[in-house]
mmCIF file of the N, C-alpha and C atoms, coordinates in Angstrom:
data_MODEL
# 
_entry.id   MODEL 
# 
loop_
_atom_site.group_PDB 
_atom_site.id 
_atom_site.type_symbol 
_atom_site.label_atom_id 
_atom_site.label_alt_id 
_atom_site.label_comp_id 
_atom_site.label_asym_id 
_atom_site.label_entity_id 
_atom_site.label_seq_id 
_atom_site.pdbx_PDB_ins_code 
_atom_site.Cartn_x 
_atom_site.Cartn_y 
_atom_site.Cartn_z 
_atom_site.occupancy 
_atom_site.B_iso_or_equiv 
_atom_site.pdbx_formal_charge 
_atom_site.auth_seq_id 
_atom_site.auth_comp_id 
_atom_site.auth_asym_id 
_atom_site.auth_atom_id 
_atom_site.pdbx_PDB_model_num 
ATOM 1   N N  . TYR A 1 1  ? 108.664 95.268  112.748 1.00 0.00 ? 1  TYR A N  1 
ATOM 2   C CA . TYR A 1 1  ? 108.005 95.580  111.623 1.00 0.00 ? 1  TYR A CA 1 
ATOM 3   C C  . TYR A 1 1  ? 108.005 96.776  110.909 1.00 0.00 ? 1  TYR A C  1 
ATOM 4   N N  . PRO A 1 2  ? 108.017 96.480  109.515 1.00 0.00 ? 2  PRO A N  1 
ATOM 5   C CA . PRO A 1 2  ? 108.508 97.833  108.539 1.00 0.00 ? 2  PRO A CA 1 
ATOM 6   C C  . PRO A 1 2  ? 107.928 98.948  107.876 1.00 0.00 ? 2  PRO A C  1 
ATOM 7   N N  . VAL A 1 3  ? 108.463 99.853  108.174 1.00 0.00 ? 3  VAL A N  1 
ATOM 8   C CA . VAL A 1 3  ? 107.703 101.275 107.906 1.00 0.00 ? 3  VAL A CA 1 
ATOM 9   C C  . VAL A 1 3  ? 108.807 102.105 106.312 1.00 0.00 ? 3  VAL A C  1 
ATOM 10  N N  . TYR A 1 4  ? 108.230 102.765 106.033 1.00 0.00 ? 4  TYR A N  1 
ATOM 11  C CA . TYR A 1 4  ? 108.740 103.761 105.212 1.00 0.00 ? 4  TYR A CA 1 
ATOM 12  C C  . TYR A 1 4  ? 109.133 105.724 105.577 1.00 0.00 ? 4  TYR A C  1 
ATOM 13  N N  . SER A 1 5  ? 110.166 106.034 105.118 1.00 0.00 ? 5  SER A N  1 
ATOM 14  C CA . SER A 1 5  ? 110.777 107.361 105.712 1.00 0.00 ? 5  SER A CA 1 
ATOM 15  C C  . SER A 1 5  ? 111.310 107.757 104.310 1.00 0.00 ? 5  SER A C  1 
ATOM 16  N N  . PRO A 1 6  ? 111.132 108.751 103.914 1.00 0.00 ? 6  PRO A N  1 
ATOM 17  C CA . PRO A 1 6  ? 112.067 109.553 102.853 1.00 0.00 ? 6  PRO A CA 1 
ATOM 18  C C  . PRO A 1 6  ? 113.191 109.398 103.232 1.00 0.00 ? 6  PRO A C  1 
ATOM 19  N N  . LYS A 1 7  ? 114.565 108.592 102.324 1.00 0.00 ? 7  LYS A N  1 
ATOM 20  C CA . LYS A 1 7  ? 115.139 108.319 102.246 1.00 0.00 ? 7  LYS A CA 1 
ATOM 21  C C  . LYS A 1 7  ? 116.595 108.929 103.381 1.00 0.00 ? 7  LYS A C  1 
ATOM 22  N N  . LYS A 1 8  ? 116.145 110.425 103.252 1.00 0.00 ? 8  LYS A N  1 
ATOM 23  C CA . LYS A 1 8  ? 116.956 111.532 103.706 1.00 0.00 ? 8  LYS A CA 1 
ATOM 24  C C  . LYS A 1 8  ? 116.956 111.148 105.335 1.00 0.00 ? 8  LYS A C  1 
ATOM 25  N N  . SER A 1 9  ? 115.765 110.386 105.524 1.00 0.00 ? 9  SER A N  1 
ATOM 26  C CA . SER A 1 9  ? 115.801 111.103 107.153 1.00 0.00 ? 9  SER A CA 1 
ATOM 27  C C  . SER A 1 9  ? 115.363 109.330 107.749 1.00 0.00 ? 9  SER A C  1 
ATOM 28  N N  . ARG A 1 10 ? 115.797 108.523 107.281 1.00 0.00 ? 10 ARG A N  1 
ATOM 29  C CA . ARG A 1 10 ? 116.145 106.935 107.583 1.00 0.00 ? 10 ARG A CA 1 
ATOM 30  C C  . ARG A 1 10 ? 116.850 106.750 108.598 1.00 0.00 ? 10 ARG A C  1 
ATOM 31  N N  . TYR A 1 11 ? 118.053 107.418 107.954 1.00 0.00 ? 11 TYR A N  1 
ATOM 32  C CA . TYR A 1 11 ? 119.051 107.594 109.203 1.00 0.00 ? 11 TYR A CA 1 
ATOM 33  C C  . TYR A 1 11 ? 118.892 108.130 110.659 1.00 0.00 ? 11 TYR A C  1 
ATOM 34  N N  . LYS A 1 12 ? 118.150 109.335 110.252 1.00 0.00 ? 12 LYS A N  1 
ATOM 35  C CA . LYS A 1 12 ? 118.329 110.237 111.514 1.00 0.00 ? 12 LYS A CA 1 
ATOM 36  C C  . LYS A 1 12 ? 117.061 109.607 112.495 1.00 0.00 ? 12 LYS A C  1 
ATOM 37  N N  . ILE A 1 13 ? 116.347 109.149 112.029 1.00 0.00 ? 13 ILE A N  1 
ATOM 38  C CA . ILE A 1 13 ? 115.007 108.550 112.728 1.00 0.00 ? 13 ILE A CA 1 
ATOM 39  C C  . ILE A 1 13 ? 115.574 107.122 113.329 1.00 0.00 ? 13 ILE A C  1 
ATOM 40  N N  . ARG A 1 14 ? 116.188 106.665 112.632 1.00 0.00 ? 14 ARG A N  1 
ATOM 41  C CA . ARG A 1 14 ? 117.098 105.397 113.150 1.00 0.00 ? 14 ARG A CA 1 
ATOM 42  C C  . ARG A 1 14 ? 117.731 105.538 114.420 1.00 0.00 ? 14 ARG A C  1 
ATOM 43  N N  . ARG A 1 15 ? 118.570 106.485 113.935 1.00 0.00 ? 15 ARG A N  1 
ATOM 44  C CA . ARG A 1 15 ? 119.663 107.250 115.327 1.00 0.00 ? 15 ARG A CA 1 
ATOM 45  C C  . ARG A 1 15 ? 119.101 107.478 116.402 1.00 0.00 ? 15 ARG A C  1 
ATOM 46  N N  . LYS A 1 16 ? 117.742 108.235 116.385 1.00 0.00 ? 16 LYS A N  1 
ATOM 47  C CA . LYS A 1 16 ? 117.246 109.149 116.932 1.00 0.00 ? 16 LYS A CA 1 
ATOM 48  C C  . LYS A 1 16 ? 116.494 107.916 118.265 1.00 0.00 ? 16 LYS A C  1 
ATOM 49  N N  . LEU A 1 17 ? 116.134 106.645 117.262 1.00 0.00 ? 17 LEU A N  1 
ATOM 50  C CA . LEU A 1 17 ? 115.565 105.448 117.960 1.00 0.00 ? 17 LEU A CA 1 
ATOM 51  C C  . LEU A 1 17 ? 116.524 104.925 118.873 1.00 0.00 ? 17 LEU A C  1 
ATOM 52  N N  . LEU A 1 18 ? 117.614 104.807 118.494 1.00 0.00 ? 18 LEU A N  1 
ATOM 53  C CA . LEU A 1 18 ? 118.765 104.156 119.091 1.00 0.00 ? 18 LEU A CA 1 
ATOM 54  C C  . LEU A 1 18 ? 119.392 104.722 120.216 1.00 0.00 ? 18 LEU A C  1 
ATOM 55  N N  . ALA A 1 19 ? 118.814 105.705 120.027 1.00 0.00 ? 19 ALA A N  1 
ATOM 56  C CA . ALA A 1 19 ? 119.929 107.036 121.055 1.00 0.00 ? 19 ALA A CA 1 
ATOM 57  C C  . ALA A 1 19 ? 118.768 106.394 122.186 1.00 0.00 ? 19 ALA A C  1 
ATOM 58  N N  . ARG A 1 20 ? 117.334 105.752 122.306 1.00 0.00 ? 20 ARG A N  1 
ATOM 59  C CA . ARG A 1 20 ? 116.194 106.307 123.294 1.00 0.00 ? 20 ARG A CA 1 
ATOM 60  C C  . ARG A 1 20 ? 116.156 104.710 123.529 1.00 0.00 ? 20 ARG A C  1 
ATOM 61  N N  . GLY A 1 21 ? 117.153 103.741 123.237 1.00 0.00 ? 21 GLY A N  1 
ATOM 62  C CA . GLY A 1 21 ? 117.697 102.366 123.759 1.00 0.00 ? 21 GLY A CA 1 
ATOM 63  C C  . GLY A 1 21 ? 116.403 101.292 122.670 1.00 0.00 ? 21 GLY A C  1 
ATOM 64  N N  . ILE A 1 22 ? 116.117 102.215 121.305 1.00 0.00 ? 22 ILE A N  1 
ATOM 65  C CA . ILE A 1 22 ? 114.644 101.045 120.507 1.00 0.00 ? 22 ILE A CA 1 
ATOM 66  C C  . ILE A 1 22 ? 115.407 101.131 119.162 1.00 0.00 ? 22 ILE A C  1 
ATOM 67  N N  . PRO A 1 23 ? 115.913 99.445  118.650 1.00 0.00 ? 23 PRO A N  1 
ATOM 68  C CA . PRO A 1 23 ? 117.081 99.253  117.806 1.00 0.00 ? 23 PRO A CA 1 
ATOM 69  C C  . PRO A 1 23 ? 115.513 98.809  117.056 1.00 0.00 ? 23 PRO A C  1 
ATOM 70  N N  . THR A 1 24 ? 116.368 99.551  115.707 1.00 0.00 ? 24 THR A N  1 
ATOM 71  C CA . THR A 1 24 ? 115.691 98.981  114.082 1.00 0.00 ? 24 THR A CA 1 
ATOM 72  C C  . THR A 1 24 ? 116.752 98.171  113.274 1.00 0.00 ? 24 THR A C  1 
ATOM 73  N N  . GLY A 1 25 ? 116.408 97.730  112.163 1.00 0.00 ? 25 GLY A N  1 
ATOM 74  C CA . GLY A 1 25 ? 116.950 97.120  111.223 1.00 0.00 ? 25 GLY A CA 1 
ATOM 75  C C  . GLY A 1 25 ? 116.578 97.440  109.820 1.00 0.00 ? 25 GLY A C  1 
ATOM 76  N N  . VAL A 1 26 ? 117.543 97.166  108.474 1.00 0.00 ? 26 VAL A N  1 
ATOM 77  C CA . VAL A 1 26 ? 117.575 97.308  107.502 1.00 0.00 ? 26 VAL A CA 1 
ATOM 78  C C  . VAL A 1 26 ? 117.621 96.058  107.385 1.00 0.00 ? 26 VAL A C  1 
ATOM 79  N N  . TYR A 1 27 ? 116.089 94.918  107.134 1.00 0.00 ? 27 TYR A N  1 
ATOM 80  C CA . TYR A 1 27 ? 116.690 93.770  106.420 1.00 0.00 ? 27 TYR A CA 1 
ATOM 81  C C  . TYR A 1 27 ? 117.056 93.228  104.913 1.00 0.00 ? 27 TYR A C  1 
ATOM 82  N N  . TYR A 1 28 ? 116.426 94.392  104.266 1.00 0.00 ? 28 TYR A N  1 
ATOM 83  C CA . TYR A 1 28 ? 115.939 93.989  102.755 1.00 0.00 ? 28 TYR A CA 1 
ATOM 84  C C  . TYR A 1 28 ? 117.070 94.987  101.638 1.00 0.00 ? 28 TYR A C  1 
ATOM 85  N N  . PRO A 1 29 ? 118.137 95.518  102.193 1.00 0.00 ? 29 PRO A N  1 
ATOM 86  C CA . PRO A 1 29 ? 118.872 96.171  101.393 1.00 0.00 ? 29 PRO A CA 1 
ATOM 87  C C  . PRO A 1 29 ? 119.234 96.641  99.968  1.00 0.00 ? 29 PRO A C  1 
ATOM 88  N N  . VAL A 1 30 ? 119.033 94.629  99.541  1.00 0.00 ? 30 VAL A N  1 
ATOM 89  C CA . VAL A 1 30 ? 119.128 94.780  97.576  1.00 0.00 ? 30 VAL A CA 1 
ATOM 90  C C  . VAL A 1 30 ? 117.858 94.241  97.314  1.00 0.00 ? 30 VAL A C  1 
ATOM 91  N N  . PRO A 1 31 ? 117.349 94.719  96.194  1.00 0.00 ? 31 PRO A N  1 
ATOM 92  C CA . PRO A 1 31 ? 116.311 94.032  95.411  1.00 0.00 ? 31 PRO A CA 1 
ATOM 93  C C  . PRO A 1 31 ? 115.815 92.582  95.467  1.00 0.00 ? 31 PRO A C  1 
ATOM 94  N N  . VAL A 1 32 ? 115.032 91.898  95.687  1.00 0.00 ? 32 VAL A N  1 
ATOM 95  C CA . VAL A 1 32 ? 114.690 90.615  95.158  1.00 0.00 ? 32 VAL A CA 1 
ATOM 96  C C  . VAL A 1 32 ? 115.692 90.125  93.905  1.00 0.00 ? 32 VAL A C  1 
ATOM 97  N N  . TYR A 1 33 ? 115.372 91.190  92.557  1.00 0.00 ? 33 TYR A N  1 
ATOM 98  C CA . TYR A 1 33 ? 115.443 90.897  91.428  1.00 0.00 ? 33 TYR A CA 1 
ATOM 99  C C  . TYR A 1 33 ? 117.160 90.962  91.345  1.00 0.00 ? 33 TYR A C  1 
ATOM 100 N N  . CYS A 1 34 ? 117.553 91.691  92.004  1.00 0.00 ? 34 CYS A N  1 
ATOM 101 C CA . CYS A 1 34 ? 119.283 92.187  91.996  1.00 0.00 ? 34 CYS A CA 1 
ATOM 102 C C  . CYS A 1 34 ? 120.204 90.664  92.881  1.00 0.00 ? 34 CYS A C  1 
ATOM 103 N N  . GLN A 1 35 ? 119.207 90.094  93.305  1.00 0.00 ? 35 GLN A N  1 
ATOM 104 C CA . GLN A 1 35 ? 120.119 88.452  94.078  1.00 0.00 ? 35 GLN A CA 1 
ATOM 105 C C  . GLN A 1 35 ? 120.769 87.585  93.381  1.00 0.00 ? 35 GLN A C  1 
ATOM 106 N N  . PRO A 1 36 ? 121.857 87.167  93.365  1.00 0.00 ? 36 PRO A N  1 
ATOM 107 C CA . PRO A 1 36 ? 122.976 86.238  92.267  1.00 0.00 ? 36 PRO A CA 1 
ATOM 108 C C  . PRO A 1 36 ? 122.060 85.401  91.831  1.00 0.00 ? 36 PRO A C  1 
ATOM 109 N N  . PHE A 1 37 ? 120.627 85.111  92.047  1.00 0.00 ? 37 PHE A N  1 
ATOM 110 C CA . PHE A 1 37 ? 119.827 83.891  91.455  1.00 0.00 ? 37 PHE A CA 1 
ATOM 111 C C  . PHE A 1 37 ? 119.512 84.441  90.438  1.00 0.00 ? 37 PHE A C  1 
ATOM 112 N N  . PHE A 1 38 ? 118.862 85.561  90.554  1.00 0.00 ? 38 PHE A N  1 
ATOM 113 C CA . PHE A 1 38 ? 117.867 85.803  89.937  1.00 0.00 ? 38 PHE A CA 1 
ATOM 114 C C  . PHE A 1 38 ? 118.685 87.484  89.039  1.00 0.00 ? 38 PHE A C  1 
ATOM 115 N N  . ARG A 1 39 ? 119.523 87.634  88.795  1.00 0.00 ? 39 ARG A N  1 
ATOM 116 C CA . ARG A 1 39 ? 120.567 88.690  88.497  1.00 0.00 ? 39 ARG A CA 1 
ATOM 117 C C  . ARG A 1 39 ? 120.504 88.484  86.670  1.00 0.00 ? 39 ARG A C  1 
ATOM 118 N N  . GLY A 1 40 ? 119.848 89.544  85.832  1.00 0.00 ? 40 GLY A N  1 
ATOM 119 C CA . GLY A 1 40 ? 120.214 89.583  84.825  1.00 0.00 ? 40 GLY A CA 1 
ATOM 120 C C  . GLY A 1 40 ? 118.288 89.590  84.076  1.00 0.00 ? 40 GLY A C  1 
ATOM 121 N N  . ALA A 1 41 ? 118.096 88.607  84.725  1.00 0.00 ? 41 ALA A N  1 
ATOM 122 C CA . ALA A 1 41 ? 116.941 87.964  85.054  1.00 0.00 ? 41 ALA A CA 1 
ATOM 123 C C  . ALA A 1 41 ? 115.301 89.655  84.327  1.00 0.00 ? 41 ALA A C  1 
ATOM 124 N N  . HIS A 1 42 ? 115.857 90.633  84.659  1.00 0.00 ? 42 HIS A N  1 
ATOM 125 C CA . HIS A 1 42 ? 114.575 91.766  84.691  1.00 0.00 ? 42 HIS A CA 1 
ATOM 126 C C  . HIS A 1 42 ? 115.565 93.284  84.685  1.00 0.00 ? 42 HIS A C  1 
ATOM 127 N N  . ASP A 1 43 ? 114.936 94.105  83.885  1.00 0.00 ? 43 ASP A N  1 
ATOM 128 C CA . ASP A 1 43 ? 115.419 95.143  84.056  1.00 0.00 ? 43 ASP A CA 1 
ATOM 129 C C  . ASP A 1 43 ? 116.030 95.623  85.463  1.00 0.00 ? 43 ASP A C  1 
ATOM 130 N N  . SER A 1 44 ? 116.119 97.223  85.199  1.00 0.00 ? 44 SER A N  1 
ATOM 131 C CA . SER A 1 44 ? 116.502 97.387  86.396  1.00 0.00 ? 44 SER A CA 1 
ATOM 132 C C  . SER A 1 44 ? 114.871 98.573  86.613  1.00 0.00 ? 44 SER A C  1 
ATOM 133 N N  . CYS A 1 45 ? 114.404 98.971  88.384  1.00 0.00 ? 45 CYS A N  1 
ATOM 134 C CA . CYS A 1 45 ? 113.446 99.313  89.075  1.00 0.00 ? 45 CYS A CA 1 
ATOM 135 C C  . CYS A 1 45 ? 113.755 100.562 89.532  1.00 0.00 ? 45 CYS A C  1 
ATOM 136 N N  . PRO A 1 46 ? 114.333 101.376 88.865  1.00 0.00 ? 46 PRO A N  1 
ATOM 137 C CA . PRO A 1 46 ? 114.518 102.723 89.915  1.00 0.00 ? 46 PRO A CA 1 
ATOM 138 C C  . PRO A 1 46 ? 113.949 102.718 90.913  1.00 0.00 ? 46 PRO A C  1 
ATOM 139 N N  . VAL A 1 47 ? 112.709 103.363 91.137  1.00 0.00 ? 47 VAL A N  1 
ATOM 140 C CA . VAL A 1 47 ? 111.662 103.127 92.198  1.00 0.00 ? 47 VAL A CA 1 
ATOM 141 C C  . VAL A 1 47 ? 111.929 102.102 93.280  1.00 0.00 ? 47 VAL A C  1 
ATOM 142 N N  . THR A 1 48 ? 112.124 101.157 92.458  1.00 0.00 ? 48 THR A N  1 
ATOM 143 C CA . THR A 1 48 ? 112.700 100.162 94.069  1.00 0.00 ? 48 THR A CA 1 
ATOM 144 C C  . THR A 1 48 ? 113.275 100.685 94.892  1.00 0.00 ? 48 THR A C  1 
ATOM 145 N N  . TYR A 1 49 ? 114.533 100.787 94.428  1.00 0.00 ? 49 TYR A N  1 
ATOM 146 C CA . TYR A 1 49 ? 116.250 101.304 94.714  1.00 0.00 ? 49 TYR A CA 1 
ATOM 147 C C  . TYR A 1 49 ? 115.512 102.510 95.989  1.00 0.00 ? 49 TYR A C  1 
ATOM 148 N N  . GLU A 1 50 ? 114.714 103.452 95.775  1.00 0.00 ? 50 GLU A N  1 
ATOM 149 C CA . GLU A 1 50 ? 114.513 104.588 96.193  1.00 0.00 ? 50 GLU A CA 1 
ATOM 150 C C  . GLU A 1 50 ? 113.048 104.098 97.427  1.00 0.00 ? 50 GLU A C  1 
ATOM 151 N N  . ILE A 1 51 ? 112.494 103.102 97.078  1.00 0.00 ? 51 ILE A N  1 
ATOM 152 C CA . ILE A 1 51 ? 111.738 102.684 98.174  1.00 0.00 ? 51 ILE A CA 1 
ATOM 153 C C  . ILE A 1 51 ? 112.665 102.259 99.233  1.00 0.00 ? 51 ILE A C  1 
ATOM 154 N N  . LEU A 1 52 ? 113.534 101.264 98.758  1.00 0.00 ? 52 LEU A N  1 
ATOM 155 C CA . LEU A 1 52 ? 114.074 100.188 99.011  1.00 0.00 ? 52 LEU A CA 1 
ATOM 156 C C  . LEU A 1 52 ? 115.594 101.157 100.688 1.00 0.00 ? 52 LEU A C  1 
ATOM 157 N N  . SER A 1 53 ? 115.805 102.238 99.778  1.00 0.00 ? 53 SER A N  1 
ATOM 158 C CA . SER A 1 53 ? 117.000 103.411 101.029 1.00 0.00 ? 53 SER A CA 1 
ATOM 159 C C  . SER A 1 53 ? 116.183 103.378 101.605 1.00 0.00 ? 53 SER A C  1 
ATOM 160 N N  . GLY A 1 54 ? 114.530 103.980 102.244 1.00 0.00 ? 54 GLY A N  1 
ATOM 161 C CA . GLY A 1 54 ? 113.460 104.582 102.630 1.00 0.00 ? 54 GLY A CA 1 
ATOM 162 C C  . GLY A 1 54 ? 112.892 103.493 104.170 1.00 0.00 ? 54 GLY A C  1 
ATOM 163 N N  . ILE A 1 55 ? 112.928 102.150 103.530 1.00 0.00 ? 55 ILE A N  1 
ATOM 164 C CA . ILE A 1 55 ? 112.542 100.914 104.625 1.00 0.00 ? 55 ILE A CA 1 
ATOM 165 C C  . ILE A 1 55 ? 113.507 101.108 105.414 1.00 0.00 ? 55 ILE A C  1 
ATOM 166 N N  . PHE A 1 56 ? 113.014 100.603 106.846 1.00 0.00 ? 56 PHE A N  1 
ATOM 167 C CA . PHE A 1 56 ? 113.576 100.430 108.142 1.00 0.00 ? 56 PHE A CA 1 
ATOM 168 C C  . PHE A 1 56 ? 112.266 99.365  109.141 1.00 0.00 ? 56 PHE A C  1 
ATOM 169 N N  . ALA A 1 57 ? 113.178 98.668  109.740 1.00 0.00 ? 57 ALA A N  1 
ATOM 170 C CA . ALA A 1 57 ? 111.919 97.804  110.412 1.00 0.00 ? 57 ALA A CA 1 
ATOM 171 C C  . ALA A 1 57 ? 112.164 98.601  112.623 1.00 0.00 ? 57 ALA A C  1 
ATOM 172 N N  . LEU A 1 58 ? 110.804 98.397  112.889 1.00 0.00 ? 58 LEU A N  1 
ATOM 173 C CA . LEU A 1 58 ? 110.766 98.672  114.199 1.00 0.00 ? 58 LEU A CA 1 
ATOM 174 C C  . LEU A 1 58 ? 110.935 97.260  115.208 1.00 0.00 ? 58 LEU A C  1 
ATOM 175 N N  . PRO A 1 59 ? 110.950 97.062  116.240 1.00 0.00 ? 59 PRO A N  1 
ATOM 176 C CA . PRO A 1 59 ? 110.913 95.964  117.122 1.00 0.00 ? 59 PRO A CA 1 
ATOM 177 C C  . PRO A 1 59 ? 109.252 95.496  116.240 1.00 0.00 ? 59 PRO A C  1 
ATOM 178 N N  . MET A 1 60 ? 109.831 94.134  116.275 1.00 0.00 ? 60 MET A N  1 
ATOM 179 C CA . MET A 1 60 ? 108.523 93.691  116.323 1.00 0.00 ? 60 MET A CA 1 
ATOM 180 C C  . MET A 1 60 ? 108.739 91.853  116.538 1.00 0.00 ? 60 MET A C  1 
ATOM 181 N N  . TYR A 1 61 ? 108.661 91.243  117.524 1.00 0.00 ? 61 TYR A N  1 
ATOM 182 C CA . TYR A 1 61 ? 108.729 89.805  117.681 1.00 0.00 ? 61 TYR A CA 1 
ATOM 183 C C  . TYR A 1 61 ? 107.888 89.041  118.686 1.00 0.00 ? 61 TYR A C  1 
ATOM 184 N N  . ALA A 1 62 ? 107.830 87.712  118.661 1.00 0.00 ? 62 ALA A N  1 
ATOM 185 C CA . ALA A 1 62 ? 106.490 86.876  119.172 1.00 0.00 ? 62 ALA A CA 1 
ATOM 186 C C  . ALA A 1 62 ? 106.401 87.600  120.602 1.00 0.00 ? 62 ALA A C  1 
ATOM 187 N N  . ASP A 1 63 ? 107.515 88.013  120.955 1.00 0.00 ? 63 ASP A N  1 
ATOM 188 C CA . ASP A 1 63 ? 107.194 88.312  122.940 1.00 0.00 ? 63 ASP A CA 1 
ATOM 189 C C  . ASP A 1 63 ? 107.268 89.332  123.251 1.00 0.00 ? 63 ASP A C  1 
ATOM 190 N N  . ILE A 1 64 ? 107.329 90.354  122.155 1.00 0.00 ? 64 ILE A N  1 
ATOM 191 C CA . ILE A 1 64 ? 107.600 91.726  122.496 1.00 0.00 ? 64 ILE A CA 1 
ATOM 192 C C  . ILE A 1 64 ? 106.454 91.988  123.566 1.00 0.00 ? 64 ILE A C  1 
ATOM 193 N N  . THR A 1 65 ? 106.371 92.821  124.613 1.00 0.00 ? 65 THR A N  1 
ATOM 194 C CA . THR A 1 65 ? 105.172 92.984  125.043 1.00 0.00 ? 65 THR A CA 1 
ATOM 195 C C  . THR A 1 65 ? 104.872 94.241  125.474 1.00 0.00 ? 65 THR A C  1 
ATOM 196 N N  . PRO A 1 66 ? 103.180 94.805  125.729 1.00 0.00 ? 66 PRO A N  1 
ATOM 197 C CA . PRO A 1 66 ? 102.929 95.719  125.461 1.00 0.00 ? 66 PRO A CA 1 
ATOM 198 C C  . PRO A 1 66 ? 103.564 97.221  126.157 1.00 0.00 ? 66 PRO A C  1 
ATOM 199 N N  . ALA A 1 67 ? 104.361 96.707  127.001 1.00 0.00 ? 67 ALA A N  1 
ATOM 200 C CA . ALA A 1 67 ? 105.190 98.291  127.293 1.00 0.00 ? 67 ALA A CA 1 
ATOM 201 C C  . ALA A 1 67 ? 106.318 98.486  126.306 1.00 0.00 ? 67 ALA A C  1 
ATOM 202 N N  . ILE A 1 68 ? 107.160 97.457  125.813 1.00 0.00 ? 68 ILE A N  1 
ATOM 203 C CA . ILE A 1 68 ? 108.049 97.672  124.861 1.00 0.00 ? 68 ILE A CA 1 
ATOM 204 C C  . ILE A 1 68 ? 106.793 98.360  123.674 1.00 0.00 ? 68 ILE A C  1 
ATOM 205 N N  . GLN A 1 69 ? 106.189 98.185  123.247 1.00 0.00 ? 69 GLN A N  1 
ATOM 206 C CA . GLN A 1 69 ? 105.089 98.136  122.303 1.00 0.00 ? 69 GLN A CA 1 
ATOM 207 C C  . GLN A 1 69 ? 104.649 99.961  122.789 1.00 0.00 ? 69 GLN A C  1 
ATOM 208 N N  . ARG A 1 70 ? 104.379 100.206 124.032 1.00 0.00 ? 70 ARG A N  1 
ATOM 209 C CA . ARG A 1 70 ? 104.124 101.607 124.121 1.00 0.00 ? 70 ARG A CA 1 
ATOM 210 C C  . ARG A 1 70 ? 105.161 102.654 124.005 1.00 0.00 ? 70 ARG A C  1 
ATOM 211 N N  . ARG A 1 71 ? 106.347 102.445 124.225 1.00 0.00 ? 71 ARG A N  1 
ATOM 212 C CA . ARG A 1 71 ? 107.598 102.674 124.406 1.00 0.00 ? 71 ARG A CA 1 
ATOM 213 C C  . ARG A 1 71 ? 108.125 102.832 123.241 1.00 0.00 ? 71 ARG A C  1 
ATOM 214 N N  . VAL A 1 72 ? 107.921 102.157 122.199 1.00 0.00 ? 72 VAL A N  1 
ATOM 215 C CA . VAL A 1 72 ? 108.167 102.588 120.843 1.00 0.00 ? 72 VAL A CA 1 
ATOM 216 C C  . VAL A 1 72 ? 107.218 103.516 120.319 1.00 0.00 ? 72 VAL A C  1 
ATOM 217 N N  . VAL A 1 73 ? 106.073 103.305 120.748 1.00 0.00 ? 73 VAL A N  1 
ATOM 218 C CA . VAL A 1 73 ? 105.065 104.410 120.154 1.00 0.00 ? 73 VAL A CA 1 
ATOM 219 C C  . VAL A 1 73 ? 105.335 105.714 120.278 1.00 0.00 ? 73 VAL A C  1 
ATOM 220 N N  . ALA A 1 74 ? 105.796 105.645 122.076 1.00 0.00 ? 74 ALA A N  1 
ATOM 221 C CA . ALA A 1 74 ? 106.058 107.080 122.870 1.00 0.00 ? 74 ALA A CA 1 
ATOM 222 C C  . ALA A 1 74 ? 107.068 107.664 122.185 1.00 0.00 ? 74 ALA A C  1 
ATOM 223 N N  . ALA A 1 75 ? 108.191 106.939 121.520 1.00 0.00 ? 75 ALA A N  1 
ATOM 224 C CA . ALA A 1 75 ? 109.068 107.313 121.135 1.00 0.00 ? 75 ALA A CA 1 
ATOM 225 C C  . ALA A 1 75 ? 109.175 108.220 119.826 1.00 0.00 ? 75 ALA A C  1 
ATOM 226 N N  . LEU A 1 76 ? 108.408 107.486 119.078 1.00 0.00 ? 76 LEU A N  1 
ATOM 227 C CA . LEU A 1 76 ? 107.661 107.870 117.474 1.00 0.00 ? 76 LEU A CA 1 
ATOM 228 C C  . LEU A 1 76 ? 106.782 109.349 117.718 1.00 0.00 ? 76 LEU A C  1 
ATOM 229 N N  . LYS A 1 77 ? 105.988 108.971 118.471 1.00 0.00 ? 77 LYS A N  1 
ATOM 230 C CA . LYS A 1 77 ? 105.531 110.609 118.907 1.00 0.00 ? 77 LYS A CA 1 
ATOM 231 C C  . LYS A 1 77 ? 106.136 111.420 118.939 1.00 0.00 ? 77 LYS A C  1 
ATOM 232 N N  . LYS A 1 78 ? 107.235 111.199 119.938 1.00 0.00 ? 78 LYS A N  1 
ATOM 233 C CA . LYS A 1 78 ? 107.866 112.538 120.688 1.00 0.00 ? 78 LYS A CA 1 
ATOM 234 C C  . LYS A 1 78 ? 108.446 113.163 119.264 1.00 0.00 ? 78 LYS A C  1 
ATOM 235 N N  . MET A 1 79 ? 109.318 112.271 118.419 1.00 0.00 ? 79 MET A N  1 
ATOM 236 C CA . MET A 1 79 ? 110.280 112.428 117.436 1.00 0.00 ? 79 MET A CA 1 
ATOM 237 C C  . MET A 1 79 ? 109.105 113.402 116.576 1.00 0.00 ? 79 MET A C  1 
ATOM 238 N N  . PHE A 1 80 ? 107.776 112.609 115.900 1.00 0.00 ? 80 PHE A N  1 
ATOM 239 C CA . PHE A 1 80 ? 107.049 113.629 115.236 1.00 0.00 ? 80 PHE A CA 1 
ATOM 240 C C  . PHE A 1 80 ? 106.147 114.601 115.811 1.00 0.00 ? 80 PHE A C  1 
# 
């Protein structure tokens, strides 16, 4: 599940979650308009890079259990 955190804290949050056994991911590090197929089709979008640098994904998959969901929520609550 994608969430946003200011870029300076994304790394810290991800590291703390991993220390609690909760993996996270960064799935879209490059904007679509910068992919090879679209290269040169658009001007740069500085806000896009700012937002992308703060997005990461919490665990989300078809068979995630309520217990795992509670564990993720509890870890986030403890951090904030």
